LUMMISE-943208 format. One record per residue (C-alpha): residue number from 0; residue in one letter; x, y, z. Coordinates in nm, 2 decimals, decimal comma. Layout:
<pts>
{pt NUM A {X Y Z}}
...
</pts>
This chain:
<pts>
{pt 0 M {1,47 3,07 -0,05}}
{pt 1 K {1,57 2,93 0,29}}
{pt 2 N {1,28 3,16 0,47}}
{pt 3 L {1,04 2,99 0,21}}
{pt 4 N {1,13 2,63 0,31}}
{pt 5 I {1,06 2,75 0,61}}
{pt 6 I {0,73 2,88 0,57}}
{pt 7 L {0,64 2,56 0,37}}
{pt 8 Y {0,76 2,34 0,64}}
{pt 9 I {0,58 2,50 0,90}}
{pt 10 F {0,27 2,51 0,68}}
{pt 11 L {0,29 2,15 0,60}}
{pt 12 L {0,29 2,06 0,94}}
{pt 13 N {-0,01 2,25 1,06}}
{pt 14 P {-0,24 1,98 0,98}}
{pt 15 I {-0,09 1,75 1,19}}
{pt 16 L {0,04 1,98 1,50}}
{pt 17 N {-0,29 2,14 1,54}}
{pt 18 S {-0,53 1,83 1,49}}
{pt 19 C {-0,77 1,76 1,81}}
{pt 20 E {-0,66 1,39 1,82}}
{pt 21 N {-0,89 1,28 1,56}}
{pt 22 L {-0,79 1,34 1,22}}
{pt 23 L {-1,16 1,36 1,12}}
{pt 24 E {-1,17 1,67 1,37}}
{pt 25 V {-0,90 1,89 1,24}}
{pt 26 D {-0,94 2,29 1,32}}
{pt 27 L {-0,67 2,48 1,20}}
{pt 28 P {-0,55 2,82 1,24}}
{pt 29 N {-0,59 3,07 0,96}}
{pt 30 N {-0,35 2,95 0,69}}
{pt 31 Q {-0,44 3,22 0,41}}
{pt 32 L {-0,11 3,39 0,43}}
{pt 33 T {0,10 3,02 0,41}}
{pt 34 S {-0,14 2,90 0,15}}
{pt 35 A {-0,10 3,22 -0,06}}
{pt 36 V {0,27 3,15 -0,04}}
{pt 37 V {0,29 2,76 -0,10}}
{pt 38 Y {0,01 2,76 -0,37}}
{pt 39 N {0,14 3,05 -0,56}}
{pt 40 G {0,39 2,86 -0,79}}
{pt 41 D {0,48 2,55 -0,94}}
{pt 42 E {0,80 2,48 -0,74}}
{pt 43 T {0,64 2,51 -0,39}}
{pt 44 A {0,30 2,34 -0,47}}
{pt 45 Q {0,53 2,05 -0,60}}
{pt 46 A {0,70 2,06 -0,25}}
{pt 47 A {0,38 2,05 -0,09}}
{pt 48 L {0,30 1,73 -0,27}}
{pt 49 L {0,64 1,58 -0,22}}
{pt 50 N {0,57 1,60 0,16}}
{pt 51 I {0,25 1,38 0,13}}
{pt 52 Y {0,46 1,15 -0,06}}
{pt 53 G {0,70 1,16 0,24}}
{pt 54 N {0,44 1,11 0,49}}
{pt 55 L {0,32 0,80 0,29}}
{pt 56 R {0,67 0,67 0,31}}
{pt 57 D {0,71 0,73 0,66}}
{pt 58 N {0,38 0,68 0,83}}
{pt 59 G {0,08 0,43 0,80}}
{pt 60 L {-0,06 0,17 0,53}}
{pt 61 F {0,28 0,21 0,28}}
{pt 62 S {0,54 0,23 0,55}}
{pt 63 G {0,78 0,04 0,60}}
{pt 64 Q {0,81 0,09 0,98}}
{pt 65 M {0,74 -0,16 1,23}}
{pt 66 K {0,38 -0,06 1,28}}
{pt 67 G {0,32 0,02 0,88}}
{pt 68 G {0,08 -0,21 0,68}}
{pt 69 T {0,32 -0,47 0,56}}
{pt 70 I {0,40 -0,56 0,91}}
{pt 71 V {0,06 -0,56 1,07}}
{pt 72 L {-0,11 -0,74 0,80}}
{pt 73 G {0,16 -0,99 0,75}}
{pt 74 L {0,12 -1,07 1,12}}
{pt 75 Y {-0,27 -1,07 1,08}}
{pt 76 A {-0,24 -1,32 0,81}}
{pt 77 D {0,02 -1,64 0,76}}
{pt 78 E {0,32 -1,46 0,66}}
{pt 79 L {0,49 -1,34 0,95}}
{pt 80 N {0,52 -1,43 1,32}}
{pt 81 N {0,63 -1,18 1,60}}
{pt 82 V {0,93 -1,20 1,76}}
{pt 83 S {0,94 -0,86 1,93}}
{pt 84 T {0,82 -0,76 2,25}}
{pt 85 D {0,55 -0,54 2,11}}
{pt 86 F {0,22 -0,65 2,28}}
{pt 87 D {-0,07 -0,50 2,02}}
{pt 88 L {0,17 -0,70 1,77}}
{pt 89 Q {0,18 -1,01 1,98}}
{pt 90 Q {-0,21 -0,96 1,98}}
{pt 91 I {-0,27 -0,93 1,63}}
{pt 92 N {-0,02 -1,23 1,58}}
{pt 93 S {-0,22 -1,44 1,76}}
{pt 94 L {-0,60 -1,28 1,66}}
{pt 95 T {-0,64 -1,18 2,04}}
{pt 96 H {-0,68 -0,80 1,97}}
{pt 97 N {-0,94 -0,56 2,03}}
{pt 98 S {-1,07 -0,21 1,93}}
{pt 99 R {-0,81 -0,08 2,20}}
{pt 100 N {-0,50 -0,18 1,99}}
{pt 101 T {-0,27 0,11 1,92}}
{pt 102 S {-0,16 -0,06 1,59}}
{pt 103 F {-0,52 -0,02 1,44}}
{pt 104 S {-0,55 0,33 1,55}}
{pt 105 Y {-0,23 0,40 1,44}}
{pt 106 L {-0,32 0,30 1,09}}
{pt 107 W {-0,62 0,46 1,07}}
{pt 108 S {-0,51 0,82 1,20}}
{pt 109 K {-0,18 0,82 1,01}}
{pt 110 S {-0,43 0,76 0,69}}
{pt 111 Y {-0,65 0,99 0,77}}
{pt 112 E {-0,39 1,27 0,85}}
{pt 113 Q {-0,27 1,16 0,49}}
{pt 114 L {-0,63 1,21 0,38}}
{pt 115 Y {-0,64 1,56 0,52}}
{pt 116 M {-0,33 1,65 0,35}}
{pt 117 I {-0,45 1,53 -0,02}}
{pt 118 N {-0,78 1,74 0,02}}
{pt 119 F {-0,64 2,02 0,15}}
{pt 120 F {-0,37 2,01 -0,13}}
{pt 121 I {-0,66 1,94 -0,37}}
{pt 122 E {-0,85 2,23 -0,25}}
{pt 123 N {-0,58 2,48 -0,31}}
{pt 124 I {-0,46 2,36 -0,64}}
{pt 125 Q {-0,80 2,41 -0,78}}
{pt 126 L {-0,82 2,75 -0,61}}
{pt 127 S {-0,46 2,89 -0,74}}
{pt 128 Q {-0,46 3,10 -1,04}}
{pt 129 T {-0,07 3,07 -1,07}}
{pt 130 I {0,02 2,74 -1,11}}
{pt 131 S {0,07 2,63 -1,45}}
{pt 132 T {-0,20 2,44 -1,63}}
{pt 133 K {0,03 2,13 -1,72}}
{pt 134 N {0,13 2,12 -1,36}}
{pt 135 K {-0,22 2,17 -1,20}}
{pt 136 E {-0,35 1,86 -1,43}}
{pt 137 Q {-0,02 1,64 -1,31}}
{pt 138 F {-0,07 1,72 -0,91}}
{pt 139 L {-0,45 1,69 -0,94}}
{pt 140 G {-0,41 1,35 -1,11}}
{pt 141 E {-0,18 1,24 -0,85}}
{pt 142 A {-0,38 1,34 -0,54}}
{pt 143 Y {-0,70 1,18 -0,66}}
{pt 144 T {-0,51 0,88 -0,73}}
{pt 145 L {-0,36 0,88 -0,41}}
{pt 146 R {-0,66 0,94 -0,23}}
{pt 147 A {-0,87 0,66 -0,41}}
{pt 148 L {-0,57 0,43 -0,30}}
{pt 149 I {-0,56 0,50 0,07}}
{pt 150 Y {-0,97 0,48 0,07}}
{pt 151 L {-0,93 0,13 -0,11}}
{pt 152 N {-0,69 0,00 0,12}}
{pt 153 L {-0,88 0,14 0,46}}
{pt 154 N {-1,22 -0,03 0,32}}
{pt 155 Q {-1,08 -0,35 0,26}}
{pt 156 L {-0,94 -0,33 0,62}}
{pt 157 F {-1,21 -0,13 0,83}}
{pt 158 N {-1,51 -0,20 0,62}}
{pt 159 E {-1,77 0,09 0,59}}
{pt 160 I {-1,58 0,41 0,67}}
{pt 161 P {-1,61 0,80 0,62}}
{pt 162 Y {-1,52 0,88 0,27}}
{pt 163 V {-1,38 1,21 0,35}}
{pt 164 K {-1,32 1,46 0,05}}
{pt 165 S {-1,29 1,81 0,24}}
{pt 166 S {-1,04 1,96 0,49}}
{pt 167 D {-1,33 2,17 0,69}}
{pt 168 Y {-1,32 2,02 1,02}}
{pt 169 K {-1,67 2,13 1,06}}
{pt 170 V {-1,79 1,90 0,83}}
{pt 171 N {-1,53 1,65 0,92}}
{pt 172 K {-1,55 1,63 1,29}}
{pt 173 L {-1,89 1,44 1,32}}
{pt 174 I {-1,90 1,25 0,97}}
{pt 175 K {-2,06 0,94 0,93}}
{pt 176 K {-1,94 0,62 0,76}}
{pt 177 N {-2,05 0,56 0,41}}
{pt 178 N {-2,18 0,23 0,29}}
{pt 179 Q {-2,00 -0,01 0,07}}
{pt 180 S {-2,18 0,11 -0,26}}
{pt 181 Q {-2,09 0,45 -0,23}}
{pt 182 I {-1,75 0,40 -0,10}}
{pt 183 N {-1,69 0,21 -0,43}}
{pt 184 D {-1,87 0,49 -0,64}}
{pt 185 F {-1,63 0,75 -0,48}}
{pt 186 I {-1,30 0,53 -0,56}}
{pt 187 E {-1,38 0,49 -0,90}}
{pt 188 S {-1,49 0,85 -0,93}}
{pt 189 D {-1,17 0,93 -0,83}}
{pt 190 L {-0,97 0,71 -1,03}}
{pt 191 K {-1,16 0,85 -1,34}}
{pt 192 L {-1,08 1,20 -1,22}}
{pt 193 G {-0,71 1,09 -1,18}}
{pt 194 E {-0,71 0,93 -1,53}}
{pt 195 S {-0,87 1,24 -1,68}}
{pt 196 Y {-0,60 1,46 -1,58}}
{pt 197 F {-0,32 1,21 -1,70}}
{pt 198 D {-0,49 1,14 -2,04}}
{pt 199 K {-0,42 1,51 -2,14}}
{pt 200 L {-0,02 1,46 -2,03}}
{pt 201 P {0,31 1,28 -2,13}}
{pt 202 V {0,37 1,05 -1,91}}
{pt 203 L {0,60 1,14 -1,60}}
{pt 204 K {0,91 0,95 -1,59}}
{pt 205 D {0,98 1,00 -1,24}}
{pt 206 K {0,88 0,68 -1,05}}
{pt 207 S {0,88 0,78 -0,71}}
{pt 208 R {0,57 0,97 -0,80}}
{pt 209 I {0,23 0,83 -0,93}}
{pt 210 N {0,16 0,86 -1,31}}
{pt 211 R {-0,10 0,73 -1,56}}
{pt 212 Y {0,04 0,38 -1,50}}
{pt 213 S {0,02 0,39 -1,14}}
{pt 214 N {-0,38 0,53 -1,20}}
{pt 215 Y {-0,39 0,21 -1,41}}
{pt 216 M {-0,27 0,02 -1,13}}
{pt 217 V {-0,49 0,11 -0,87}}
{pt 218 F {-0,77 0,06 -1,14}}
{pt 219 S {-0,64 -0,31 -1,16}}
{pt 220 K {-0,65 -0,38 -0,82}}
{pt 221 Y {-0,99 -0,20 -0,75}}
{pt 222 Y {-1,14 -0,41 -1,04}}
{pt 223 L {-0,98 -0,75 -0,89}}
{pt 224 L {-1,08 -0,68 -0,59}}
{pt 225 N {-1,46 -0,63 -0,71}}
{pt 226 K {-1,44 -0,94 -0,93}}
{pt 227 Q {-1,52 -0,68 -1,25}}
{pt 228 W {-1,29 -0,90 -1,46}}
{pt 229 D {-1,32 -0,74 -1,81}}
{pt 230 K {-1,22 -0,40 -1,66}}
{pt 231 A {-0,92 -0,56 -1,46}}
{pt 232 L {-0,82 -0,72 -1,81}}
{pt 233 L {-0,82 -0,36 -1,95}}
{pt 234 Y {-0,65 -0,15 -1,69}}
{pt 235 S {-0,36 -0,43 -1,64}}
{pt 236 S {-0,33 -0,48 -2,03}}
{pt 237 K {-0,28 -0,09 -2,04}}
{pt 238 I {0,02 -0,11 -1,83}}
{pt 239 I {0,16 -0,40 -2,00}}
{pt 240 N {0,11 -0,33 -2,33}}
{pt 241 S {0,27 0,02 -2,26}}
{pt 242 G {0,61 -0,10 -2,33}}
{pt 243 D {0,74 0,14 -2,07}}
{pt 244 F {0,80 -0,16 -1,80}}
{pt 245 K {1,03 -0,53 -1,86}}
{pt 246 L {0,97 -0,81 -1,62}}
{pt 247 N {1,32 -0,82 -1,46}}
{pt 248 L {1,49 -1,14 -1,47}}
{pt 249 N {1,75 -1,09 -1,20}}
{pt 250 L {1,56 -1,15 -0,89}}
{pt 251 D {1,84 -0,99 -0,69}}
{pt 252 S {1,78 -0,65 -0,85}}
{pt 253 E {1,40 -0,68 -0,82}}
{pt 254 F {1,36 -0,40 -0,56}}
{pt 255 N {1,64 -0,21 -0,70}}
{pt 256 I {1,58 0,16 -0,79}}
{pt 257 A {1,65 0,09 -1,15}}
{pt 258 S {1,45 -0,25 -1,17}}
{pt 259 S {1,26 -0,24 -1,51}}
{pt 260 S {0,95 -0,37 -1,36}}
{pt 261 C {0,93 -0,10 -1,08}}
{pt 262 I {0,59 0,12 -1,16}}
{pt 263 W {0,59 0,33 -0,86}}
{pt 264 S {0,80 0,36 -0,53}}
{pt 265 L {0,87 0,59 -0,23}}
{pt 266 D {1,20 0,71 -0,21}}
{pt 267 A {1,44 0,76 0,10}}
{pt 268 S {1,44 1,10 0,23}}
{pt 269 T {1,81 1,14 0,17}}
{pt 270 I {2,03 1,07 -0,15}}
{pt 271 N {2,20 0,75 0,04}}
{pt 272 G {1,89 0,62 0,24}}
{pt 273 N {1,73 0,32 0,13}}
{pt 274 T {1,43 0,15 0,29}}
{pt 275 F {1,30 0,14 0,65}}
{pt 276 I {1,15 -0,23 0,60}}
{pt 277 A {1,51 -0,35 0,53}}
{pt 278 Q {1,59 -0,23 0,87}}
{pt 279 V {1,28 -0,39 1,03}}
{pt 280 F {1,33 -0,72 0,83}}
{pt 281 I {1,70 -0,80 0,85}}
{pt 282 P {1,82 -0,87 1,19}}
{pt 283 S {2,19 -0,77 1,31}}
{pt 284 S {2,23 -1,13 1,45}}
{pt 285 Y {2,08 -1,40 1,63}}
{pt 286 P {1,80 -1,40 1,74}}
{pt 287 S {1,56 -1,14 1,54}}
{pt 288 T {1,39 -0,91 1,77}}
{pt 289 T {1,13 -0,77 1,52}}
{pt 290 V {0,94 -1,03 1,29}}
{pt 291 I {1,00 -1,33 1,12}}
{pt 292 L {0,84 -1,57 0,83}}
{pt 293 N {0,61 -1,81 0,93}}
{pt 294 N {0,80 -2,20 0,90}}
{pt 295 E {0,47 -2,33 0,76}}
{pt 296 F {0,48 -2,03 0,50}}
{pt 297 V {0,86 -2,09 0,43}}
{pt 298 N {0,81 -2,50 0,38}}
{pt 299 E {0,53 -2,44 0,11}}
{pt 300 F {0,76 -2,30 -0,14}}
{pt 301 E {0,83 -2,53 -0,42}}
{pt 302 N {1,16 -2,71 -0,48}}
{pt 303 N {1,40 -2,50 -0,71}}
{pt 304 D {1,17 -2,19 -0,65}}
{pt 305 L {1,45 -1,90 -0,68}}
{pt 306 R {1,25 -1,68 -0,51}}
{pt 307 K {1,30 -1,90 -0,16}}
{pt 308 T {1,68 -1,83 -0,21}}
{pt 309 K {1,68 -1,46 -0,35}}
{pt 310 W {1,38 -1,31 -0,16}}
{pt 311 M {1,45 -1,49 0,19}}
{pt 312 N {1,75 -1,52 0,45}}
{pt 313 T {1,82 -1,68 0,74}}
{pt 314 V {1,97 -1,62 1,09}}
{pt 315 T {2,07 -1,89 1,33}}
{pt 316 N {2,26 -1,97 1,67}}
{pt 317 G {2,35 -2,28 1,49}}
{pt 318 T {2,05 -2,48 1,66}}
{pt 319 I {1,75 -2,28 1,57}}
{pt 320 T {1,73 -2,11 1,23}}
{pt 321 Q {1,51 -1,79 1,16}}
{pt 322 Y {1,38 -1,73 0,81}}
{pt 323 Y {1,29 -1,34 0,72}}
{pt 324 P {1,22 -1,15 0,40}}
{pt 325 Y {1,49 -1,03 0,21}}
{pt 326 K {1,34 -0,85 -0,09}}
{pt 327 Y {1,55 -0,56 0,04}}
{pt 328 K {1,86 -0,60 0,13}}
{pt 329 Q {2,06 -0,26 0,18}}
{pt 330 R {2,01 -0,21 0,57}}
{pt 331 S {2,23 0,06 0,62}}
{pt 332 T {2,29 0,38 0,38}}
{pt 333 T {2,53 0,33 0,09}}
{pt 334 T {2,68 0,58 -0,12}}
{pt 335 N {2,42 0,63 -0,34}}
{pt 336 R {2,07 0,51 -0,30}}
{pt 337 I {2,04 0,15 -0,42}}
{pt 338 E {1,68 0,03 -0,32}}
{pt 339 S {1,33 0,24 -0,29}}
{pt 340 L {1,02 0,11 -0,15}}
{pt 341 I {0,85 -0,05 -0,45}}
{pt 342 I {0,50 0,00 -0,44}}
{pt 343 F {0,36 -0,13 -0,75}}
{pt 344 R {0,55 -0,37 -0,98}}
{pt 345 L {0,52 -0,53 -1,29}}
{pt 346 S {0,49 -0,92 -1,20}}
{pt 347 E {0,15 -0,85 -1,02}}
{pt 348 V {-0,02 -0,68 -1,31}}
{pt 349 F {0,08 -0,96 -1,50}}
{pt 350 L {-0,10 -1,19 -1,23}}
{pt 351 I {-0,36 -0,98 -1,20}}
{pt 352 R {-0,44 -1,02 -1,59}}
{pt 353 S {-0,38 -1,37 -1,57}}
{pt 354 E {-0,63 -1,41 -1,30}}
{pt 355 A {-0,87 -1,18 -1,50}}
{pt 356 Y {-0,82 -1,40 -1,84}}
{pt 357 F {-0,90 -1,70 -1,61}}
{pt 358 N {-1,23 -1,56 -1,53}}
{pt 359 L {-1,30 -1,44 -1,86}}
{pt 360 N {-1,27 -1,82 -1,98}}
{pt 361 R {-0,93 -1,73 -2,16}}
{pt 362 R {-0,70 -2,03 -2,02}}
{pt 363 E {-0,45 -2,00 -2,27}}
{pt 364 E {-0,39 -1,62 -2,24}}
{pt 365 S {-0,41 -1,66 -1,84}}
{pt 366 L {-0,15 -1,92 -1,87}}
{pt 367 N {0,07 -1,75 -2,08}}
{pt 368 D {0,08 -1,45 -1,81}}
{pt 369 L {0,12 -1,70 -1,51}}
{pt 370 N {0,41 -1,89 -1,67}}
{pt 371 L {0,60 -1,59 -1,72}}
{pt 372 I {0,64 -1,52 -1,33}}
{pt 373 R {0,68 -1,90 -1,26}}
{pt 374 T {0,97 -1,95 -1,51}}
{pt 375 R {1,15 -1,63 -1,38}}
{pt 376 A {1,13 -1,81 -1,06}}
{pt 377 G {1,31 -2,14 -1,20}}
{pt 378 L {0,98 -2,35 -1,20}}
{pt 379 V {0,82 -2,52 -1,47}}
{pt 380 S {0,53 -2,40 -1,64}}
{pt 381 I {0,15 -2,48 -1,52}}
{pt 382 K {-0,03 -2,69 -1,82}}
{pt 383 N {-0,38 -2,66 -1,96}}
{pt 384 D {-0,52 -2,94 -1,74}}
{pt 385 E {-0,42 -2,83 -1,43}}
{pt 386 D {-0,58 -2,61 -1,17}}
{pt 387 I {-0,49 -2,26 -1,32}}
{pt 388 Y {-0,68 -2,07 -1,08}}
{pt 389 L {-0,50 -2,24 -0,80}}
{pt 390 S {-0,16 -2,19 -0,95}}
{pt 391 I {-0,26 -1,83 -0,97}}
{pt 392 L {-0,35 -1,78 -0,61}}
{pt 393 K {-0,04 -1,97 -0,51}}
{pt 394 E {0,18 -1,77 -0,74}}
{pt 395 R {0,06 -1,43 -0,59}}
{pt 396 K {0,13 -1,57 -0,24}}
{pt 397 F {0,48 -1,65 -0,33}}
{pt 398 E {0,57 -1,37 -0,54}}
{pt 399 L {0,40 -1,07 -0,32}}
{pt 400 F {0,46 -1,20 -0,01}}
{pt 401 A {0,56 -0,92 0,28}}
{pt 402 E {0,43 -0,66 0,05}}
{pt 403 F {0,16 -0,40 0,19}}
{pt 404 G {-0,08 -0,69 0,31}}
{pt 405 T {-0,17 -0,86 -0,04}}
{pt 406 R {-0,17 -1,21 0,11}}
{pt 407 L {-0,45 -1,09 0,35}}
{pt 408 L {-0,65 -0,92 0,11}}
{pt 409 D {-0,63 -1,24 -0,12}}
{pt 410 L {-0,75 -1,46 0,16}}
{pt 411 K {-1,05 -1,24 0,21}}
{pt 412 R {-1,15 -1,16 -0,16}}
{pt 413 T {-1,14 -1,58 -0,23}}
{pt 414 D {-1,30 -1,65 0,08}}
{pt 415 K {-1,03 -1,83 0,22}}
{pt 416 L {-0,96 -1,62 0,52}}
{pt 417 G {-1,07 -1,97 0,72}}
{pt 418 L {-0,75 -2,11 0,63}}
{pt 419 L {-0,60 -1,91 0,92}}
{pt 420 Q {-0,75 -2,12 1,18}}
{pt 421 N {-0,49 -2,42 1,08}}
{pt 422 I {-0,23 -2,19 1,27}}
{pt 423 K {-0,46 -1,94 1,45}}
{pt 424 P {-0,69 -2,12 1,68}}
{pt 425 N {-0,84 -1,79 1,81}}
{pt 426 Y {-0,97 -1,73 1,45}}
{pt 427 K {-1,35 -1,62 1,42}}
{pt 428 K {-1,54 -1,51 1,11}}
{pt 429 H {-1,55 -1,16 1,26}}
{pt 430 H {-1,16 -1,12 1,18}}
{pt 431 A {-1,27 -1,04 0,81}}
{pt 432 F {-1,22 -0,69 0,93}}
{pt 433 F {-1,05 -0,47 1,21}}
{pt 434 P {-1,23 -0,28 1,46}}
{pt 435 I {-1,26 0,07 1,44}}
{pt 436 P {-1,03 0,21 1,70}}
{pt 437 E {-1,23 0,27 2,02}}
{pt 438 N {-1,06 0,62 2,06}}
{pt 439 E {-1,20 0,70 1,76}}
{pt 440 I {-1,54 0,64 1,82}}
{pt 441 L {-1,55 0,80 2,17}}
{pt 442 L {-1,46 1,12 1,95}}
{pt 443 N {-1,70 1,07 1,69}}
{pt 444 P {-1,98 0,84 1,80}}
{pt 445 N {-2,14 0,86 1,43}}
{pt 446 L {-1,85 0,61 1,37}}
{pt 447 N {-2,08 0,35 1,52}}
{pt 448 P {-2,19 0,07 1,50}}
{pt 449 Q {-1,87 -0,08 1,57}}
{pt 450 N {-1,73 -0,41 1,33}}
{pt 451 D {-1,93 -0,71 1,41}}
{pt 452 G {-1,73 -0,93 1,66}}
{pt 453 Y {-1,58 -0,62 1,84}}
</pts>
């Protein structure tokens, strides 16, 4: 078994170690032997899939690292301020970045690394004659859902992108961008494929892996972003009505591994490990040397909002106080893991459904979902004669802060990105999208034209 693990480890690294800098231009050696070993049984195929989850946890858009999606997108919007010496993050925070900024290159390249791994996994699972039908369906449901999720986020950030479905470098090295209509079709198709596999299976209880409800969640987010309210309502209701999740009334434990509201999370690699994001956010002393919460953002919370006291903390020198996100509270290892990086949780589902109800002119039902979130935070309920839509957006802002750039995507989809000009004088309309990294265009000119303004 030890030798098999070594072979598996080397095999899973091949897509990265042998890449030609550009992950759209991957040229691998002959992997027939290792492919036959890895995809010859359920256990080793599952290990290949878990390696993909580990890569998501450690790198790119869903990582809690300093250049992961939560930090970069939070700095880009109005949630976070950079207090590190990282020049690229300083540029992003002030909106003075350009296409040579390595943070954008990192998010792009790591995402396409992960997509390569997913595509290679899908191809080999489909070819395997020895993996059980049940596991093959589970694995493919996870892989197609993950692929759709990554592309959904890349598209929101970089505008039109190549939707790569193959691991063949000959196809990928000079691939062109897909237009928005094609990207939407591909995302929806992948999600429906994932759903079709999950529909055949009992629900996987392991919350560290994608299951039926995670698939429904990506559907919900996709339809929210595309203003397809009836479908956003359908899929968010499937999660809520399942009875498998409950709103956690204890805000202190919302991000614990045992939280009843967790739909999907990414576990640390060790049994006593917690999250990278806590290490980034929680300073060991004053001053913080990473990122802090924007003071204007902190001051917008309502009086008595428990999220301000439970999900924020401070560090001070006695004169100056810095606020930082404190959703994750375990900065170091513990005897047993207490926290995992939660990607999807139930409160976001209620807020998606509330917004869908509102846009379908079902105000009472919209209020019911909205007020579940408000009362849990210690706030009074919103009444029918108040601005429900504005209240929904405010609750999303305060409930989902410092979580994978949700705030930035909300500003974009509601045409409120211009609000950034109040605190970022360099803001321009072209900041709706990141630049396509210059080094990627040099490797593949078919990625032209560059996004406007860059």
